[in-house]
C-alpha positions, 0 to 999 in steps of 0.5 A: 836370729836368721830368717826362717826358710826363704827364697829369693824373690823372682828378680832378687831385687828390691822391686820384688816388693809390690809398690816399689820402683827403682830408677837410675841416672848414670853419667860415665864419661872420660872418668879419672881421678880429678876429671871427667864424669863418674857419678849418678843417682839412684831413686827408690819410688813408692808412688802411691806412698809408703810408711817409712823411717830411717836410721843413721849411724855413720859419723858424717851423714849427708841427708835430707828429711830424716827428722821427719821420718822419726816415728814420733813425727806427723807425716807417715808416708814417702813417695821416693827416696833419693841415693846419689853421688855428689856429696852434699851437692847431690841432695839437689837431685831430690828436687827433681824427683819431687817435681817429677812425682808432682807432675804425676800427681803423686804426693800428700794431698795438700789443697785443691785441684790436685795440689800435692807435696811429694815427700822425698828424703835423701841420703848421699855418698862422697864420690867427688874425688872420682872424676871432676869435683864439679861434675855432680848430680843435680835436679835433672839427674833426679828427675831422669832417674825417676822418669826411668823407674821400673822393676828391673834394677842394674847393679855395680858401677851404675847409678849412685854407685858409679863413683863409689869405692868399697875400701880400696876396691870399686863399690856400687849398687847392690840389691837382694830380696827374700820371700819368707817361708813358714813362720809368723811372716810367711809369705811376706817379702823384704828387699834391699838396695844398697850403694856401697861406698864404705872406708871399711873393707868388704873382703876378708884379707885371709880368704880374699872372699867378701865378708857377707858371702855366707849370707847367700841363699842357695847358689846365689853367689858364684865365682872361684876361690881366690888363689894365694896369689890373688888374696896377697894382691887384694891385701896389698891394695891397703886402705881406701885413702880418702876420708869421706865415705858412706854406705846408704840404702833402702830396706822395703817390705810389702808388710803393714807397718807403722813408722816404729816398725819401719824404724826397727827394719832400718835399725836391723839393716845396719846389722847386715851392713856390719856383717858385710863391711868392717869396720862399719859406721865409723866417724869417716862413714855417713852410713844410713839406712831408710826403711819403707813398708808399702802394706800391699801384701795380705796379713800373714797367718796368725801367730799360734802362741799369744805374746806375753802381756805388754808385748804387741801382738805383731812382734814375732812378724816384725822380728822375722822382717827384721832378721830378713832386712839384715840378711837382705842388706848383707847380700845386697853389699856382696852383689854391689861388689861382684857386679862392680866394674873398674872406674877411673883406675879403681880396681873391681874385685872381679878384675882382681880375682882372675877368671871370676865372671862378672855378675849376670842376673845375680848368679855367682859361684863363690864358695866360701 
């Protein structure tokens, strides 16, 4: 089901969820296929801790600390989640985030004198052929991204999306949020941040428009309808041409959820991914969605009708949060595609569709 009436948060960003910050490190220098730098790191921070889980659906994931996030395992909170380029090498960026969090005193309290262990799961995309193979994120990039964390989130060819490709087009970082309207989850906020780097296409070959366009709230997306010639040019781009890919992201809410509830949000996030990318979850992708709940919002109004016996009382709230999570992921992928700029000769959607304006503040005029 679709969410009840909702509006984007003030930033239309995952940072509309109280307790969540985003930092990014980007290195884009003399980029070409096989040389230069075109990679980065994006960090979603919850310094005070947030309940978390994950759902991995791609056939080739590159991840760290995902077993810890299973609902049946002991540790409940994370303090940051790293999304990085560099394939498996990029997982090293999480070391730098851990070091930065430790220096700030954030983490699980495990000993005396303020000793902490920050919990920082991570996932990576395969971007090694964009730029030089040996030029990839490490611990220092993770530390820099964490130190830069704040409420403003740049999108497009930045951070972990610097070298991303979405099918044959340039991919990147996208984000979106909703504040839920009347209903069991009224007043709660859900946001998502996604790094779009799929083998599948993000564009409908019949219309030349992003698959996820219809999920936009109000006039969220804007640009002219592609002409017949532009649609044909988009079709002629063909397949991506690489065998290793992956779309990764984080869904966040200010609701109070346990790990099982967070897992349900991560599962729902994949529904949004599948709407905006076709095909998705392939053996050539490592599609991974994390979910975090900061618990910073007041409980929504009670549900008027009691659920049937044997169904938890918060199920109606969780159902609406899950629907919102799917919508936010779908919209975030569209924002990633519309905000992307060409890198290393990889064409961007906005440069393929003549007259389309680059994303500014998340406002577009794309009409299906």
